[in-house]
N, C-alpha and C positions, 0 to 999 in steps of 0.2 A: 264876407269881406275878410281882409287880412287880419284886422285887429283882433276879432274873437279867436281866430286860430292861433295867432302869436301869443295871446294871453294864455290860452290852454297849453301851448307849447312851453312857455316860460314857467308855468306853474309846476311842471313835472319833467324837467329836462336835465337834471344832474346826470352825468355820465354813469355814475355808480348806480343810481336808481334805475335808469333805462336798461343797463346791462343785466340786471337781476330779473327783470320782468319779461314775461312772454310777449312777443310782438302782437299776438291776438288780444291779449289783455290791454295793451297800449291802444290798439284800435278802438276797443270798447270805451276806454277812458276818453278818447278823443271824439267819441260819438260817431265813428265811421263804421258803417255796415258794408261788408263786401258783397257784391253780386257775382254771379258767374261771369267769368271773363268773356269779353266779346270775341266772336268767331272771326277768323281771317276772312277777308273779302276778296281774295284772289288766290293764286297758286303759291301759297306759303303756309307755314305753321306758326302757332303762337310762340313756341319755344323749341330750342334744340340744345340738348346736353352734350358736352364734350368733356369727358373726365369729370372734374369737380366744378366745371363752369357751366352755367345755364345762360344761354343767349336768348333774350326776349325780343321779339319783333316790336317795331314801333307801335305805340298806342296813342290814341287821340283823346281829347277831353270830352267825356260823356257826363251829362247831368243825370240826376236820379231818374228823371222821366225818359231817359234814353236819347235826348236831343244832344247834338254836338255844339260846343262853343266854337263859333266861327267868326272870322273877320281878321283884319290886320291890326296888330298891336302898333300903336302910334297913329292910327287913323280911326278905326272903328272901336278899338279897345284901349283902355288905359294900362299902364304898367301893373296896377293892382288887379285889374280884371285878367290880365295875362298870367299873373302870379297864381290866381285862383284856378285858371285853366290848367296850368302846369301841375297844381296840386291834384286836380281831378285826374290828370293823366297818371299821377303817382298812385292813386287809388286803383285805377285800371290795372296798372302793372303789378300791384300787390295782389289784386284778384287773380291775375294770371299766375303769379307765384303760388298762391294758395291752391289753385286748380292743378298745377303741375306737381307740386310737392306734397300736398295734403296737410302739411304742418309747417307754418312759417318759422317755427323754431329751427328748421333745417337750414335756414339762411345763415351762413357763416359770415358773409361779408357782401355788401353792395360794392361792386368793384368799379364799374365805369358806366356813365350815362352820356348819351348823346342827345342834347336838347335842341330842337329846331323850332324857331319862332317865326311865324308868318308875320313879317314886319314891313313897314315902309322903308324905302331906301335910306332915309335919314335917321331912322331909329337906331339907338346905340346902347340900350339898356337890356340887352338879351340876358345877361347873367341875373339881373334883378327879377326877370320873369321866371327863369328856370329855378330860381331859389324856392319857388312854391313847391316844386318836386323835391329838391334837396332837403328843405326844412322838414318835409313830411317823412322822408327816409330816416332822418336822424330822430325825429319824434317817435317813430315806430320801432326802429331797430337799435337805437342808441348809437354808440360808437361804431358798431358794425354797419351802420347806415351811412357813415361818412365815405365818400367816394371820389374818384377822379371824374372829371366831367368836361364836356365841351358844350358851350351855349352859343349857337350861331343863328344868324338871321337868314331867312329864305324869302325869295320873291313870291313864292306861293307854296301851298301844301295841299294835299288831297282834300277835295270837298270844301276848300277854303277854311279848314280848321285853323284855330289860333296857334296850336302847339302840337308837336309830335315828339315823343321821347322813346328811345330804345335803351335797353339795359343789359348789362352783364353782371351776373351774381355768382359768387362762390357758394356752393351748397354741400351739405353733408349727407 
């Protein structure tokens, strides 16, 4: 649920404190264990680097057991459940970063996220759902995790997943 995560987040989120810590140490403090990033399911790659920018393909919410969080937010899922799904996508994207970079300390800045929410036509709280991702980025990377973002609703997403997020990161 959101409450335990927000409690852990607020317990250690001073900007100064986060900036001094290694992102991998922050993950451990938050009780997050990274797995190998999921493999592409079609003719694309997980990430493409152009100069100092790393473009990550969209990822979906995978639970620890490998199952996907599916359904429409506003019908099958609550805002809170969508928030948690977006947080799980954040873990997937951080796993991709770790696989691509080897060291999360190489992330200079989380630049831009595109958050897509599988939602009912009358649902309007897309930003509240994608906050699950954004809050995690700040919790792990501190001020370097603050990013530009779009949070939009979709009529459907692949395999009926609740959320898909793609990411652009500046790396060193």
